[in-house]
C-alpha positions as CSV (number, residue, x, y, z in Angstrom):
1,X,16.7,23.8,-16.9
2,X,17.6,22.5,-13.4
3,X,14.5,24.1,-12.0
4,X,12.3,22.4,-14.6
5,X,13.9,19.0,-14.0
6,X,13.4,19.5,-10.2
7,X,9.8,20.5,-10.6
8,X,9.1,17.5,-12.9
9,X,10.7,15.1,-10.4
10,X,8.7,16.6,-7.5
11,X,5.5,16.4,-9.6
12,X,5.9,12.8,-10.5
13,X,6.9,11.8,-7.0
14,X,3.7,13.3,-5.7
15,X,1.4,11.4,-8.2
16,X,1.4,8.2,-6.3
17,X,2.3,7.2,-2.8
18,X,5.7,5.6,-2.3
19,X,5.2,1.8,-2.2
20,X,7.8,-0.5,-0.8
21,X,7.8,-4.3,-1.3
22,X,9.5,-5.4,1.9
23,X,7.8,-5.4,5.3
24,X,11.1,-5.5,7.2
25,X,12.2,-2.3,5.5
26,X,8.7,-0.8,6.0
27,X,8.8,-1.5,9.7
28,X,12.2,0.1,10.1
29,X,11.1,3.2,8.2
30,X,7.8,3.3,10.2
31,X,9.6,3.1,13.5
32,X,12.1,5.8,12.4
33,X,9.4,8.1,11.1
34,X,6.6,7.2,13.6
35,X,4.2,6.1,10.9
36,X,1.7,3.3,10.4
37,X,2.1,0.7,7.7
38,X,-0.6,0.1,5.1
39,X,-0.2,-3.3,3.5
40,X,-2.1,-4.0,0.3
41,X,-2.5,-7.4,-1.3
42,X,-3.2,-7.0,-5.0
43,X,-3.2,-8.9,-8.3
44,X,-2.0,-6.0,-10.5
45,X,-2.6,-7.7,-13.8
46,X,-5.7,-9.8,-13.3
47,X,-7.8,-8.4,-10.3
48,X,-10.1,-5.7,-11.5
49,X,-11.1,-4.6,-8.0
50,X,-7.4,-4.4,-7.1
51,X,-6.8,-2.1,-10.1
52,X,-9.7,0.0,-9.2
53,X,-8.5,0.3,-5.5
54,X,-5.2,1.6,-6.7
55,X,-6.7,4.0,-9.3
56,X,-9.7,5.2,-7.3
57,X,-8.3,5.3,-3.8
58,X,-4.6,5.0,-3.6
59,X,-3.7,7.2,-6.5
60,X,-6.0,10.1,-5.5
61,X,-4.4,13.4,-4.4
62,X,-6.0,13.2,-1.0
63,X,-4.7,9.7,-0.3
64,X,-1.3,10.5,-1.6
65,X,-0.9,13.5,0.5
66,X,-2.1,11.6,3.6
67,X,0.0,8.5,2.9
68,X,3.2,10.4,2.3
69,X,2.8,12.2,5.6
70,X,1.4,9.3,7.8
71,X,2.0,5.9,6.2
72,X,4.5,3.5,4.9
73,X,2.7,1.7,2.1
74,X,3.6,-1.9,1.3
75,X,2.4,-3.6,-1.9
76,X,2.2,-7.4,-1.9
77,X,1.5,-8.1,-5.5
78,X,0.5,-11.4,-7.0
79,X,0.6,-11.0,-10.8
80,X,-0.4,-13.9,-13.0
81,X,0.9,-13.0,-16.4
82,X,4.3,-14.4,-17.2
83,X,5.7,-11.0,-18.3
84,X,4.8,-9.6,-14.9
85,X,6.2,-12.4,-12.7
86,X,8.1,-11.3,-9.7
87,X,11.6,-12.4,-8.8
88,X,11.8,-15.6,-6.7
89,X,12.9,-13.6,-3.7
90,X,10.0,-11.1,-4.0
91,X,7.5,-13.9,-4.5
92,X,8.8,-15.6,-1.3
93,X,8.5,-12.3,0.6
94,X,4.9,-11.8,-0.7
95,X,4.0,-15.5,0.1
96,X,5.2,-15.0,3.7
97,X,3.1,-11.8,4.0
98,X,0.1,-13.6,2.7
99,X,0.6,-16.5,5.1
100,X,0.7,-14.1,8.0
101,X,-1.8,-11.4,7.1
102,X,-4.0,-12.8,4.3
103,X,-4.3,-16.5,4.8
104,X,-7.8,-16.5,3.1
105,X,-6.3,-15.2,-0.1
106,X,-8.6,-12.2,-0.5
107,X,-8.0,-9.6,-3.3
108,X,-7.8,-6.8,-2.8
109,X,-7.1,-7.0,0.9
110,X,-5.7,-4.1,2.9
111,X,-4.3,-4.2,6.4
112,X,-3.3,-1.3,8.7
113,X,-0.4,-2.3,10.9
114,X,1.4,-0.5,13.7
115,X,5.1,0.2,13.3
116,X,5.9,-3.3,14.7
117,X,3.8,-5.1,12.2
118,X,0.8,-5.8,14.4
119,X,-2.6,-5.6,12.9
120,X,-4.8,-2.6,13.8
121,X,-7.6,-3.2,11.3
122,X,-8.2,-4.5,7.8
123,X,-10.4,-4.0,4.7
124,X,-11.6,-7.0,2.6
125,X,-12.3,-6.1,-1.1
126,X,-12.6,-2.9,-3.0
127,X,-13.3,0.1,-0.7
128,X,-16.5,1.7,-2.1
129,X,-17.1,4.6,0.3
130,X,-14.5,6.9,-1.2
131,X,-11.0,8.2,-0.3
132,X,-12.1,10.7,2.3
133,X,-13.9,8.0,4.3
134,X,-11.0,5.6,3.9
135,X,-8.6,8.1,5.3
136,X,-10.9,8.8,8.1
137,X,-11.2,5.1,8.9
138,X,-7.4,4.9,9.1
139,X,-7.3,7.9,11.4
140,X,-10.0,6.4,13.6
141,X,-8.2,3.1,13.8
142,X,-4.9,4.7,14.6
143,X,-6.5,6.7,17.5
144,X,-7.9,3.5,19.2
């Protein structure tokens, strides 16, 4: 029974990359683990391209495997439906992230940061070239 429970937990932990909601925590983790930070701005309950980005890029096996080894993923979500509203504290954190990294208010908008929170590169809108190319672009940007 214990083995089955452990296998189930491991399986579900590998289905999606681990997303955090706090850049300060992400920077600390990235510095400790020598990883880059992938910051994604999304509207999880209203932005169709955002939903597609998560489903067709971020939730693929290849991206999950790459992200779990190389990235700290941060989700700055801006839901609109009342039932999905964030806490006041989380909304303030996300607003501060948008002010610094996404002042045009683009959705989805994805930013690759170094472990100190400095911008390496960014992608505006839904990424249409597939997961493999997205991962390659991250690798190329990191190598610069």
